[in-house]
C-alpha positions in Angstrom: 102.3 87.2 81.4 102.9 90.8 82.1 103.8 94.1 80.4 106.4 96.5 81.6 105.9 100.3 81.8 105.1 101.8 78.4 106.5 105.4 78.3 104.2 106.3 75.5 101.0 105.5 77.5 100.8 108.9 79.2 101.2 110.6 75.8 98.4 108.5 74.3 96.1 109.3 77.3 94.9 112.9 77.0 95.7 114.9 80.2 92.0 115.7 80.7 90.8 112.1 80.9 89.3 111.3 84.3 89.2 108.2 86.4 87.2 107.6 89.5 89.2 105.7 92.1 87.5 103.8 95.0 89.3 102.8 98.1 88.3 102.1 101.7 89.1 102.6 105.4 87.4 100.6 108.1 87.3 99.9 111.8 84.3 98.2 113.4 81.2 97.1 111.5 81.2 99.6 108.6 83.7 100.6 106.0 84.1 104.2 104.7 84.5 104.2 100.9 86.3 107.2 99.4 85.9 108.0 95.7 88.4 110.5 94.0 88.0 111.8 90.5 91.5 112.4 89.1 92.6 113.6 85.7 95.5 111.9 83.9 97.4 115.2 84.5 97.2 114.4 88.3 94.6 117.2 89.0 92.0 116.1 91.5 88.6 117.5 90.7 85.9 115.6 92.7 85.1 113.4 95.7 82.3 111.1 96.7 81.9 108.9 99.8 79.9 105.9 100.7 79.7 103.0 103.2 79.5 99.2 103.1 79.2 96.6 105.7 82.3 94.8 107.1 81.8 91.2 106.3 78.7 91.9 104.3 77.8 91.6 100.6 76.8 95.2 99.8 80.1 96.6 98.5 79.1 96.4 94.8 75.8 98.2 95.4 77.6 100.8 97.5 80.0 101.6 94.7 77.2 101.7 92.1 75.4 104.2 94.3 78.5 106.3 94.7 78.9 106.5 90.9 75.2 107.4 90.5 75.4 110.1 93.2 78.6 111.6 91.8 76.8 112.0 88.4 79.9 112.8 86.4 79.5 112.1 82.7 83.2 113.0 82.2 84.5 110.1 84.2 85.8 107.6 81.8 87.2 104.8 84.0 86.3 103.2 87.3 89.3 101.9 89.3 88.8 99.9 92.5 91.5 99.1 95.1 91.3 95.3 95.2 88.4 92.9 94.8 87.4 92.1 98.4 86.6 95.2 100.5 85.7 95.2 104.2 86.6 91.7 105.2 85.6 89.8 102.0 82.8 92.0 100.9 83.5 90.9 97.3 83.1 93.3 94.4 81.3 92.0 91.3 83.2 93.8 88.5 80.8 92.6 85.8 77.9 94.1 87.7 79.8 97.4 88.3 80.4 97.6 84.5 76.8 96.8 83.6 75.3 99.2 86.1 77.7 102.2 85.7 78.5 101.8 82.0 82.2 102.4 82.8 85.2 100.2 82.1 86.2 98.7 85.5 89.7 98.0 86.7 90.5 96.3 90.0 94.1 96.7 91.1 95.9 95.0 93.9 99.5 95.1 95.0 100.6 91.7 96.4 101.0 88.3 94.9 98.3 85.9 96.2 97.3 82.3 95.7 93.7 83.6 95.8 91.0 84.1 98.4 89.1 80.8 98.4 90.9 79.4 101.5 90.6 82.7 103.4 86.9 83.0 102.6 86.2 79.5 103.8 88.1 80.2 107.0 86.5 83.6 107.6 82.8 82.5 107.7 81.0 79.6 109.5 77.8 79.7 107.5 78.0 77.5 104.4 75.5 79.7 102.5 77.7 82.8 103.2 80.8 81.0 102.0 79.0 79.8 98.9 77.7 83.2 98.0 81.1 84.9 98.5 82.9 82.2 96.5 80.3 82.3 93.7 80.9 86.1 93.3 84.7 85.8 93.7 85.1 82.9 91.2 83.0 84.6 88.6 85.5 87.5 88.3 88.2 87.7 85.6 91.6 86.4 86.4 94.3 88.7 87.7 97.2 89.7 85.4 100.6 90.9 86.6 101.7 94.3 85.3 105.0 96.1 86.0 104.6 99.8 86.6 107.6 102.0 87.6 109.5 98.8 88.5 106.7 97.7 90.8 104.3 94.9 90.3 100.5 95.4 90.4 97.8 92.8 89.7 95.0 93.8 87.4 91.5 92.5 86.7 89.4 94.4 84.1 86.0 94.3 82.6 84.6 96.3 79.7 88.1 97.2 78.4 90.8 95.3 76.6 94.0 94.4 78.3 96.2 96.9 76.3 94.0 99.9 77.1 93.7 98.8 80.7 97.5 98.7 81.0 97.7 102.1 79.3 95.3 103.6 81.8 97.3 102.3 84.8 100.6 103.6 83.3 99.1 107.0 82.6 97.5 107.4 86.0 100.6 106.2 87.9 103.3 108.9 87.7 105.4 107.3 90.4 105.4 104.2 92.5 103.0 101.4 91.9 99.6 102.9 93.1 97.5 104.7 90.5 96.8 108.3 91.6 93.0 107.9 91.7 93.4 105.1 94.2 96.1 106.8 96.2 94.0 109.9 96.6 90.8 107.8 97.3 92.6 105.9 100.1 93.7 109.1 101.7 90.2 110.6 101.4 88.6 107.4 102.9 91.0 107.4 105.8 90.4 111.0 106.6 86.6 110.7 106.3 86.6 107.6 108.5 88.6 109.3 111.1 86.4 112.4 111.0 83.2 110.3 111.2 84.4 108.5 114.3 85.5 111.7 116.1 82.4 113.7 115.3 
């Protein structure tokens, strides 16, 4: 089941409402996480950066730490690019919601049969596989949503489906990638490149 673009969503979402988008860029053993605070009006008014381990299990803690360090009471939503950062460093959306107090949306852009097989193939250690799968399988199911004639896949915690869809519509003026995540991805890539050249 999915909803198509709702033209009134942007009107219902006040232009000053802010979302924090989290995206990554990685090469090697660590991933640079970029966080961008973006208003529904498309104005960017804050950045925060962090790191997590490629193939590790610290992505959730890293995002919580970024939100804490940002210390922005005006951020209303937390949007994450995908559910498995940095080579299956799986995000726990429920923990993100509990520890930040923010509604959490995880947005991905491709249809997928799921990550179970990929996780099993990526790790040799049975305990590592079990831990990853336990976190992954505990997350809410993905829903397909059509935005600007493009499909995105949404998981959300701490927010009902209708409001989550409105948030995505309001923060996606064109294409299928919400602006907080588009800007966060650019910021993460630039920070990663700078960090490796410094």
